[in-house]
PLY file of the C-alpha trace (Angstrom):
ply
format ascii 1.0
element vertex 582
property float x
property float y
property float z
element edge 581
property int vertex1
property int vertex2
end_header
53.69 -54.48 -51.89
53.83 -51.63 -54.28
51.80 -48.59 -53.83
49.70 -49.34 -56.78
48.80 -52.72 -55.48
48.13 -51.36 -52.19
45.67 -48.91 -53.69
43.83 -51.64 -55.42
43.69 -53.70 -52.22
42.03 -50.73 -50.43
39.60 -50.07 -53.21
38.42 -53.67 -53.06
37.74 -53.53 -49.26
34.33 -52.19 -47.98
34.35 -49.55 -45.25
33.46 -50.86 -41.77
30.36 -49.37 -40.14
31.08 -46.78 -37.32
29.73 -47.57 -33.92
28.34 -44.21 -32.83
27.45 -45.58 -29.33
30.98 -46.71 -28.71
32.39 -43.48 -30.19
30.15 -41.35 -27.95
31.11 -43.33 -24.87
34.81 -42.98 -25.71
34.47 -39.29 -26.55
32.57 -38.61 -23.29
35.19 -40.42 -21.26
38.00 -38.57 -22.96
36.30 -35.24 -22.87
36.01 -34.70 -26.70
33.21 -34.85 -29.13
32.68 -36.93 -32.19
34.76 -34.56 -34.23
37.76 -34.45 -31.93
37.12 -31.15 -30.25
37.49 -30.82 -26.54
34.16 -30.62 -24.60
33.16 -30.56 -20.98
31.81 -33.78 -19.59
28.65 -32.03 -18.41
27.29 -28.51 -18.68
27.50 -26.23 -15.72
24.37 -25.75 -13.72
23.66 -22.70 -11.62
22.97 -22.96 -7.90
19.25 -22.18 -8.29
18.85 -25.24 -10.53
21.45 -27.66 -8.97
20.01 -27.19 -5.41
16.45 -27.12 -6.26
14.21 -28.85 -3.81
13.37 -32.47 -4.73
11.25 -33.55 -1.84
8.81 -32.05 0.52
11.41 -31.92 3.37
13.71 -29.93 1.23
11.34 -27.09 0.55
12.51 -24.36 2.76
10.01 -22.18 4.71
6.79 -23.81 3.54
6.36 -26.55 6.13
2.59 -26.13 6.57
1.86 -26.47 2.89
4.18 -29.42 2.49
2.55 -31.18 5.41
-0.95 -30.55 4.09
-0.20 -31.93 0.63
1.39 -35.09 2.08
-1.68 -35.64 4.36
-3.91 -35.30 1.36
-2.03 -37.90 -0.53
-1.99 -40.34 2.37
-5.68 -39.90 3.10
-6.77 -39.94 -0.60
-8.31 -36.49 -0.34
-6.43 -34.85 -3.26
-8.43 -32.09 -5.04
-8.69 -31.72 -8.76
-7.26 -28.14 -8.92
-4.79 -26.19 -6.72
-3.72 -22.63 -6.85
-0.20 -21.78 -5.51
0.36 -18.04 -4.80
3.39 -16.28 -3.64
6.22 -14.01 -4.56
9.16 -15.20 -6.80
11.53 -17.81 -5.70
9.58 -19.23 -2.80
9.07 -22.74 -4.13
5.74 -22.67 -6.12
6.84 -24.59 -9.17
9.16 -26.85 -7.13
6.28 -27.79 -4.81
4.03 -28.47 -7.87
6.70 -30.88 -9.33
7.18 -32.53 -6.07
3.44 -32.97 -5.67
2.97 -34.31 -9.12
5.87 -36.78 -8.64
4.20 -38.02 -5.40
0.93 -38.62 -7.36
2.32 -40.25 -10.47
5.70 -41.94 -9.59
4.00 -44.55 -7.33
5.85 -47.58 -6.11
3.57 -50.03 -8.03
5.03 -48.82 -11.35
8.10 -50.64 -12.65
9.66 -47.30 -14.00
8.77 -45.10 -11.00
12.31 -43.80 -10.73
12.58 -42.82 -14.22
9.09 -41.28 -14.15
10.10 -39.25 -11.03
13.27 -37.94 -12.61
11.45 -36.96 -15.85
8.77 -35.10 -13.69
11.48 -33.19 -11.80
13.16 -32.18 -15.07
9.84 -31.06 -16.51
9.92 -33.59 -19.37
7.27 -36.18 -18.38
4.56 -36.98 -20.94
1.75 -37.12 -18.35
2.92 -33.99 -16.45
2.50 -31.07 -18.79
3.98 -27.69 -17.76
2.53 -24.76 -19.64
3.94 -21.21 -19.60
0.91 -19.05 -19.11
2.79 -15.93 -20.47
3.37 -17.54 -23.92
0.34 -19.78 -24.13
-2.29 -17.39 -22.99
-4.98 -17.29 -25.77
-8.33 -19.08 -26.09
-6.96 -21.37 -28.74
-4.33 -22.73 -26.25
-7.08 -23.29 -23.77
-9.00 -25.24 -26.36
-5.96 -27.39 -27.02
-5.52 -27.99 -23.29
-9.18 -29.07 -23.08
-8.86 -31.44 -25.98
-5.74 -33.03 -24.42
-7.30 -33.44 -21.04
-9.80 -35.90 -22.52
-7.00 -38.38 -23.30
-5.87 -40.82 -20.80
-2.42 -40.67 -19.28
0.38 -42.75 -21.00
1.88 -44.48 -17.97
0.89 -42.76 -14.83
-2.39 -42.62 -12.75
-3.00 -38.98 -13.46
-2.54 -36.42 -16.21
-1.36 -33.31 -14.46
-1.28 -29.75 -15.95
1.02 -27.29 -14.27
0.25 -23.80 -15.56
2.93 -21.27 -14.49
2.22 -17.56 -14.38
-1.52 -18.34 -14.79
-2.51 -14.66 -14.29
-1.16 -14.01 -17.80
-4.01 -15.91 -19.46
-6.62 -13.80 -21.25
-10.26 -13.50 -19.95
-11.59 -15.68 -22.88
-9.00 -18.33 -22.04
-10.02 -18.22 -18.35
-13.80 -18.59 -19.43
-12.98 -21.50 -21.60
-11.36 -23.35 -18.70
-14.20 -22.88 -16.28
-16.20 -25.95 -17.16
-13.24 -28.25 -17.38
-11.84 -27.01 -14.13
-15.09 -27.39 -12.39
-15.80 -30.97 -13.53
-12.65 -32.35 -15.04
-12.18 -36.07 -15.93
-11.23 -38.32 -13.12
-7.55 -38.69 -14.34
-6.96 -34.83 -14.71
-5.56 -32.50 -12.10
-4.62 -28.82 -12.41
-1.86 -26.98 -10.49
-1.89 -23.31 -11.13
1.02 -21.05 -10.03
0.94 -17.23 -10.01
2.82 -14.36 -8.36
-0.29 -12.10 -8.77
-3.41 -13.89 -7.43
-5.55 -10.74 -7.61
-5.39 -11.02 -11.35
-6.87 -14.50 -11.34
-10.63 -14.37 -11.74
-12.74 -15.26 -8.67
-14.54 -17.93 -10.77
-11.26 -19.77 -11.18
-10.15 -19.38 -7.54
-13.39 -20.81 -6.34
-12.79 -23.90 -8.21
-9.19 -24.40 -6.65
-7.66 -25.11 -3.30
-5.58 -22.00 -2.71
-2.17 -22.24 -0.86
-0.30 -18.94 -0.08
3.53 -19.34 -0.10
5.00 -16.93 2.31
8.36 -15.23 1.96
11.16 -17.24 3.30
12.84 -15.83 6.50
16.30 -14.42 6.31
17.66 -16.96 8.77
16.35 -19.87 6.88
17.93 -18.55 3.66
21.29 -18.02 5.41
21.13 -21.58 6.74
20.44 -22.94 3.25
23.27 -20.92 1.81
25.65 -22.40 4.44
24.67 -25.95 3.33
25.29 -25.07 -0.28
28.79 -23.66 0.59
29.52 -26.83 2.53
28.44 -29.02 -0.47
30.70 -26.95 -2.85
33.57 -27.22 -0.39
33.79 -23.40 -0.12
33.88 -20.98 2.82
32.51 -17.49 3.37
32.46 -14.82 6.10
29.32 -14.84 8.27
28.64 -11.24 7.42
28.62 -12.08 3.68
26.19 -14.90 4.15
23.84 -12.63 6.22
24.17 -9.81 3.73
23.25 -12.12 0.76
20.34 -13.43 2.76
19.06 -9.94 3.36
19.44 -9.00 -0.24
17.49 -12.02 -1.23
14.34 -10.29 0.29
12.58 -13.62 1.05
13.46 -15.36 -2.27
15.55 -18.40 -2.22
16.38 -18.25 -5.86
17.57 -14.70 -5.56
19.81 -15.73 -2.59
21.24 -18.67 -4.69
21.90 -16.49 -7.69
23.70 -13.85 -5.58
25.88 -16.55 -4.01
26.69 -17.99 -7.35
28.12 -14.58 -8.50
30.23 -14.30 -5.50
31.60 -17.95 -5.86
32.43 -17.28 -9.39
34.59 -14.29 -8.38
36.19 -15.89 -5.40
39.09 -18.47 -5.33
37.77 -20.65 -2.48
36.79 -18.05 0.15
34.25 -15.30 -0.13
35.39 -12.29 1.93
33.55 -9.20 2.90
35.75 -7.03 0.63
35.00 -9.23 -2.35
31.23 -9.09 -1.59
31.42 -5.38 -1.40
33.17 -5.04 -4.80
31.11 -7.66 -6.65
27.60 -6.72 -5.32
28.29 -3.06 -4.78
27.53 -3.19 -1.05
28.18 -0.27 1.17
31.12 -0.19 3.60
29.82 -1.19 7.10
32.37 1.22 8.80
30.92 4.09 6.72
27.46 3.30 7.73
28.48 3.10 11.37
30.21 6.45 11.03
27.01 7.84 9.53
24.93 6.60 12.45
27.48 7.95 14.90
27.31 11.41 13.28
23.49 11.37 13.40
23.44 10.26 17.11
26.08 12.91 18.06
24.59 15.64 15.91
27.78 16.30 13.79
26.72 17.34 10.32
30.31 17.62 9.21
31.22 13.98 9.84
27.86 12.95 8.38
28.52 14.74 5.07
32.01 13.38 4.81
30.76 9.83 5.24
27.96 10.36 2.77
30.33 11.66 0.25
32.57 8.55 0.59
29.47 6.39 0.00
28.78 8.14 -3.29
32.39 7.96 -4.29
32.18 4.20 -4.06
29.65 4.20 -6.82
26.39 4.29 -4.86
23.55 6.47 -6.20
21.83 9.11 -3.94
18.49 7.21 -3.69
20.32 3.94 -2.91
22.32 5.64 -0.20
19.21 7.07 1.32
17.47 3.60 1.23
20.58 2.02 2.93
20.57 4.71 5.63
16.86 4.11 6.29
17.62 0.37 6.62
20.40 1.10 9.01
18.16 3.50 11.04
15.52 0.65 11.17
18.20 -1.56 12.78
19.04 1.12 15.30
15.31 1.35 16.03
14.94 -2.26 16.78
18.08 -2.36 18.84
16.84 0.70 20.90
13.31 -0.55 21.45
13.69 -4.46 21.48
17.16 -4.71 22.91
20.54 -5.85 21.53
19.64 -9.50 21.51
16.45 -9.10 19.50
16.03 -11.72 16.69
14.53 -9.02 14.60
17.92 -7.52 13.92
19.48 -9.44 11.08
23.15 -8.43 11.70
26.25 -10.20 12.76
27.16 -10.28 16.48
30.03 -7.80 16.18
28.09 -5.23 14.09
25.11 -5.65 16.35
27.21 -4.79 19.35
28.63 -1.66 17.87
25.34 -0.27 16.55
23.63 -0.78 19.85
25.97 1.68 21.47
24.97 4.37 18.92
21.31 3.41 19.17
21.14 4.17 22.77
21.97 7.84 21.99
18.81 8.31 19.96
15.21 8.59 21.00
12.79 6.03 19.35
10.40 8.72 18.23
13.37 10.62 16.67
14.49 7.52 14.77
10.92 7.02 13.46
11.06 10.59 12.23
14.38 10.18 10.54
13.16 7.12 8.65
10.21 8.94 7.47
12.43 11.72 6.20
14.56 9.33 4.28
11.59 7.67 2.64
10.10 10.98 1.60
13.43 12.40 0.27
13.99 9.30 -1.93
11.21 10.21 -4.22
12.41 13.85 -4.41
15.95 12.80 -5.22
14.76 10.54 -8.09
12.85 13.36 -9.80
15.11 16.19 -9.08
17.68 17.83 -11.49
20.11 18.42 -8.56
19.93 15.17 -6.53
23.22 15.84 -4.83
22.00 19.04 -3.29
18.94 17.42 -1.92
21.02 14.42 -0.69
23.46 16.65 1.22
20.50 18.62 2.63
18.90 15.53 3.94
22.11 14.29 5.52
22.56 17.66 7.30
18.89 17.43 8.33
19.36 14.09 9.88
22.39 15.18 11.81
20.71 18.34 13.10
17.35 16.74 13.98
17.42 17.94 17.62
17.65 21.51 16.39
14.72 21.15 14.05
12.67 19.42 16.61
13.25 22.12 19.28
12.31 24.75 16.79
9.16 22.95 15.84
8.23 22.53 19.48
8.80 26.34 19.92
6.49 27.09 17.03
3.95 24.83 18.39
4.04 26.48 21.75
3.74 29.99 20.21
0.88 28.89 18.11
-0.93 27.37 21.07
-0.36 30.60 23.04
-1.77 32.73 20.26
-4.79 30.45 19.79
-5.71 30.50 23.49
-5.28 34.32 23.52
-7.54 34.70 20.52
-10.21 32.49 22.16
-10.20 34.75 25.21
-10.39 38.10 23.29
-12.53 37.32 20.28
-14.90 34.59 21.63
-18.42 35.56 20.33
-21.65 34.71 22.03
-23.26 31.55 20.65
-26.88 31.85 19.75
-28.90 28.95 18.54
-31.03 29.84 15.38
-34.47 28.76 14.83
-34.77 25.80 12.55
-36.09 26.17 9.00
-39.75 25.31 8.53
-40.88 23.19 5.50
-43.00 24.86 2.76
-46.78 24.61 3.47
-46.69 24.07 7.15
-49.51 25.20 9.41
-49.67 28.57 11.11
-49.33 27.00 14.52
-46.28 25.08 13.43
-44.71 28.20 11.96
-45.33 30.21 15.14
-43.80 27.57 17.45
-40.08 28.31 16.74
-40.65 32.17 17.13
-42.48 31.54 20.48
-39.60 29.40 21.75
-36.97 31.86 20.70
-38.73 34.95 21.94
-38.51 33.82 25.45
-34.78 34.21 25.36
-32.85 37.48 25.81
-31.55 37.51 22.30
-34.52 37.08 20.07
-34.49 36.11 16.27
-36.75 38.37 14.20
-39.09 36.73 11.77
-39.34 39.39 9.10
-36.72 40.83 6.75
-34.28 43.67 7.83
-36.06 46.09 5.56
-39.35 45.47 7.36
-37.54 45.86 10.75
-36.41 49.28 9.72
-39.68 50.55 8.03
-41.86 49.16 10.91
-43.21 51.66 13.40
-44.89 50.87 16.69
-47.38 53.81 16.25
-48.16 52.93 12.64
-49.90 49.67 13.13
-51.63 48.32 16.27
-50.20 44.90 15.63
-46.72 46.23 16.13
-47.35 46.61 19.90
-45.39 44.04 21.91
-48.42 43.41 24.01
-50.31 42.22 20.96
-47.70 39.64 19.96
-48.95 36.13 20.31
-45.47 34.83 21.14
-44.96 37.04 24.24
-47.09 38.13 27.11
-46.73 40.90 29.80
-46.58 38.19 32.43
-43.61 36.41 30.84
-41.51 39.46 29.92
-41.84 42.83 31.90
-39.79 44.67 29.20
-42.45 44.20 26.55
-44.96 46.30 28.47
-46.32 49.41 26.38
-45.47 51.76 29.22
-41.76 50.75 29.16
-39.93 53.67 27.63
-36.88 51.53 26.56
-37.44 49.33 23.56
-35.19 47.27 21.28
-35.41 46.12 17.62
-36.37 42.65 18.73
-39.41 43.82 20.75
-40.51 46.24 17.86
-40.82 43.62 15.20
-44.45 42.80 14.33
-45.49 39.16 14.56
-46.04 37.11 11.47
-49.74 35.94 11.14
-49.23 34.55 7.67
-48.89 30.72 7.35
-45.96 31.26 5.12
-42.65 29.61 6.28
-40.40 31.56 8.39
-36.67 31.86 7.54
-34.17 32.52 10.30
-30.50 33.13 9.57
-27.82 32.55 12.20
-25.60 35.30 10.73
-28.33 37.90 10.38
-30.56 37.14 13.31
-28.34 38.06 16.11
-30.31 40.74 17.86
-27.65 40.91 20.74
-25.27 42.67 18.27
-28.02 45.13 17.35
-28.96 45.81 20.82
-25.39 46.44 21.87
-25.09 49.23 19.33
-28.19 51.13 20.57
-27.98 52.74 23.94
-31.00 52.50 26.19
-31.82 56.17 25.97
-31.71 56.26 22.24
-34.91 56.86 20.22
-35.66 53.86 18.19
-37.59 55.85 15.54
-34.59 58.10 14.98
-32.37 55.25 14.41
-34.79 53.69 11.94
-34.80 56.84 9.86
-31.03 57.02 9.64
-29.87 56.55 5.93
-27.11 54.22 6.85
-29.43 51.98 8.83
-31.84 51.95 5.86
-29.13 51.06 3.33
-27.77 48.31 5.62
-31.36 46.96 6.04
-31.82 46.86 2.21
-28.60 44.94 1.79
-29.53 42.46 4.49
-32.85 42.08 2.87
-31.37 41.14 -0.44
-29.15 38.62 1.26
-32.09 36.98 3.05
-33.94 36.85 -0.30
-31.01 34.96 -1.90
-30.84 32.63 1.02
-34.60 31.91 0.66
-34.37 31.34 -3.01
-31.55 28.87 -2.65
-33.37 27.14 0.14
-36.65 26.53 -1.59
-35.51 26.19 -5.14
-35.34 22.32 -4.95
-38.93 22.02 -3.70
-40.67 24.56 -5.76
-42.37 23.77 -9.13
-40.49 24.47 -12.31
-42.99 27.06 -13.53
-43.01 29.22 -10.48
-41.41 32.55 -10.99
-38.79 34.30 -8.62
-41.20 37.24 -8.07
-43.78 35.06 -6.50
-41.04 33.59 -4.29
-39.86 36.93 -3.17
-43.32 38.20 -2.52
-44.19 35.17 -0.42
-40.93 35.40 1.56
-41.52 39.08 2.44
0 1
1 2
2 3
3 4
4 5
5 6
6 7
7 8
8 9
9 10
10 11
11 12
12 13
13 14
14 15
15 16
16 17
17 18
18 19
19 20
20 21
21 22
22 23
23 24
24 25
25 26
26 27
27 28
28 29
29 30
30 31
31 32
32 33
33 34
34 35
35 36
36 37
37 38
38 39
39 40
40 41
41 42
42 43
43 44
44 45
45 46
46 47
47 48
48 49
49 50
50 51
51 52
52 53
53 54
54 55
55 56
56 57
57 58
58 59
59 60
60 61
61 62
62 63
63 64
64 65
65 66
66 67
67 68
68 69
69 70
70 71
71 72
72 73
73 74
74 75
75 76
76 77
77 78
78 79
79 80
80 81
81 82
82 83
83 84
84 85
85 86
86 87
87 88
88 89
89 90
90 91
91 92
92 93
93 94
94 95
95 96
96 97
97 98
98 99
99 100
100 101
101 102
102 103
103 104
104 105
105 106
106 107
107 108
108 109
109 110
110 111
111 112
112 113
113 114
114 115
115 116
116 117
117 118
118 119
119 120
120 121
121 122
122 123
123 124
124 125
125 126
126 127
127 128
128 129
129 130
130 131
131 132
132 133
133 134
134 135
135 136
136 137
137 138
138 139
139 140
140 141
141 142
142 143
143 144
144 145
145 146
146 147
147 148
148 149
149 150
150 151
151 152
152 153
153 154
154 155
155 156
156 157
157 158
158 159
159 160
160 161
161 162
162 163
163 164
164 165
165 166
166 167
167 168
168 169
169 170
170 171
171 172
172 173
173 174
174 175
175 176
176 177
177 178
178 179
179 180
180 181
181 182
182 183
183 184
184 185
185 186
186 187
187 188
188 189
189 190
190 191
191 192
192 193
193 194
194 195
195 196
196 197
197 198
198 199
199 200
200 201
201 202
202 203
203 204
204 205
205 206
206 207
207 208
208 209
209 210
210 211
211 212
212 213
213 214
214 215
215 216
216 217
217 218
218 219
219 220
220 221
221 222
222 223
223 224
224 225
225 226
226 227
227 228
228 229
229 230
230 231
231 232
232 233
233 234
234 235
235 236
236 237
237 238
238 239
239 240
240 241
241 242
242 243
243 244
244 245
245 246
246 247
247 248
248 249
249 250
250 251
251 252
252 253
253 254
254 255
255 256
256 257
257 258
258 259
259 260
260 261
261 262
262 263
263 264
264 265
265 266
266 267
267 268
268 269
269 270
270 271
271 272
272 273
273 274
274 275
275 276
276 277
277 278
278 279
279 280
280 281
281 282
282 283
283 284
284 285
285 286
286 287
287 288
288 289
289 290
290 291
291 292
292 293
293 294
294 295
295 296
296 297
297 298
298 299
299 300
300 301
301 302
302 303
303 304
304 305
305 306
306 307
307 308
308 309
309 310
310 311
311 312
312 313
313 314
314 315
315 316
316 317
317 318
318 319
319 320
320 321
321 322
322 323
323 324
324 325
325 326
326 327
327 328
328 329
329 330
330 331
331 332
332 333
333 334
334 335
335 336
336 337
337 338
338 339
339 340
340 341
341 342
342 343
343 344
344 345
345 346
346 347
347 348
348 349
349 350
350 351
351 352
352 353
353 354
354 355
355 356
356 357
357 358
358 359
359 360
360 361
361 362
362 363
363 364
364 365
365 366
366 367
367 368
368 369
369 370
370 371
371 372
372 373
373 374
374 375
375 376
376 377
377 378
378 379
379 380
380 381
381 382
382 383
383 384
384 385
385 386
386 387
387 388
388 389
389 390
390 391
391 392
392 393
393 394
394 395
395 396
396 397
397 398
398 399
399 400
400 401
401 402
402 403
403 404
404 405
405 406
406 407
407 408
408 409
409 410
410 411
411 412
412 413
413 414
414 415
415 416
416 417
417 418
418 419
419 420
420 421
421 422
422 423
423 424
424 425
425 426
426 427
427 428
428 429
429 430
430 431
431 432
432 433
433 434
434 435
435 436
436 437
437 438
438 439
439 440
440 441
441 442
442 443
443 444
444 445
445 446
446 447
447 448
448 449
449 450
450 451
451 452
452 453
453 454
454 455
455 456
456 457
457 458
458 459
459 460
460 461
461 462
462 463
463 464
464 465
465 466
466 467
467 468
468 469
469 470
470 471
471 472
472 473
473 474
474 475
475 476
476 477
477 478
478 479
479 480
480 481
481 482
482 483
483 484
484 485
485 486
486 487
487 488
488 489
489 490
490 491
491 492
492 493
493 494
494 495
495 496
496 497
497 498
498 499
499 500
500 501
501 502
502 503
503 504
504 505
505 506
506 507
507 508
508 509
509 510
510 511
511 512
512 513
513 514
514 515
515 516
516 517
517 518
518 519
519 520
520 521
521 522
522 523
523 524
524 525
525 526
526 527
527 528
528 529
529 530
530 531
531 532
532 533
533 534
534 535
535 536
536 537
537 538
538 539
539 540
540 541
541 542
542 543
543 544
544 545
545 546
546 547
547 548
548 549
549 550
550 551
551 552
552 553
553 554
554 555
555 556
556 557
557 558
558 559
559 560
560 561
561 562
562 563
563 564
564 565
565 566
566 567
567 568
568 569
569 570
570 571
571 572
572 573
573 574
574 575
575 576
576 577
577 578
578 579
579 580
580 581
């Protein structure tokens, strides 16, 4: 056949239809796409998604919550709204999906396996997952309320899983109040949040709250071992424990760290590889640092600290690492070498226990506090290396600093006791202040009680005390005072030649309130200055005494004004107050 005839024959033929289904099957089996390019048979899934919990028994560290939800399903006591609280990576969303699958993928449905798989993938029609961070407005809440009124497509319930619910706005929360309090019979809400304090109390009171706790380090390490076994990989025990500690209670963080190590390894994850990939400190350097602190060798401590920084560790991170190692030493010292609180391999535990025995528990607590306080200073300092080296030297010389502090405390205590012995003044109880407008009998009662003591508190002003003369007024005689009598105090007799200021003060007969000041009314100090054979009238006429009395009189007036200013009428002048006080 000629080429021309062949061309006519081809033009007359119709193109056969392409079977895309068969082509896709052949391409998937051969590892190529429809266009002939090579492609992977399935995309890679990270460990955090591939080993996500798919049943209540697989949820790690939340046995109590899983048991409660299972019993609620069995007994038919499921609530209409749940609130799952907890830190990141502890299984809140996984538990919500498992719970939704247990409610909707019942055995009576013919497609219960397909429904269960779609729920675990987050693609089911009747289980709606909403991201609270991107759908946080009141309009989104209105759409949710409108959709809640529609019946489920193929499952018993229509379940709304709202992740990061604390990101909703206040109007959105208010719009959901009525629906969450009395939802339709086929609607259930599962709210997940990492910050429950941001969820309004009106929402929390309409939900059954479950608090997911952080996963223990031992449980994370056991799950990581099972993942390595499923992947046909091996790793050192120290690496697994270190990854579990770095996860800080989050299973997702632990799986992500393990995924990084597995990607860098070639079948076995060693300690050296983990130190290079994750930037972990060298355990030998940390042990050398602890040994230098225990033996009080600042030179060895500074050398080990410099090596840590040379490996790429920042100053604040190095201090945090040292504080964590001191915490392990404290537990080993107090709780013993076999304590389960110490999350270290057996070999490292045994070596650290030897160094921990050289330190006192109280000293370790003090060193941890120093590291914690120094981290903040290092982060905000212009010379962080200088502060870091000073802290390392301070940790290694802790015994010297503690002995110096004890010496200072001893000197301070001795000085305080000596001062108390030399300068201890006599304590005199002042008369209480009387309210304004009290009766004369009530105003004289405090002076009568005080006058019976050796150190009498005078009632008048200091200027009146100086200006008063026993011979000028008959009322100045001690025998005429209503607060004292010759029978009760022999020293107040008129025939007694020795008199003091306190006995020369005339009694107050006015019903005006009396003012007594503890700092000005100490007559014992006044009596100690005057000798028994000194003429009282000569002392009163002395210029210095009169000047001091005027100064004290002004001070008493100021005290009186400040005491009665809150109870006096607003139109009362200060002159009337001063005249009444004198």
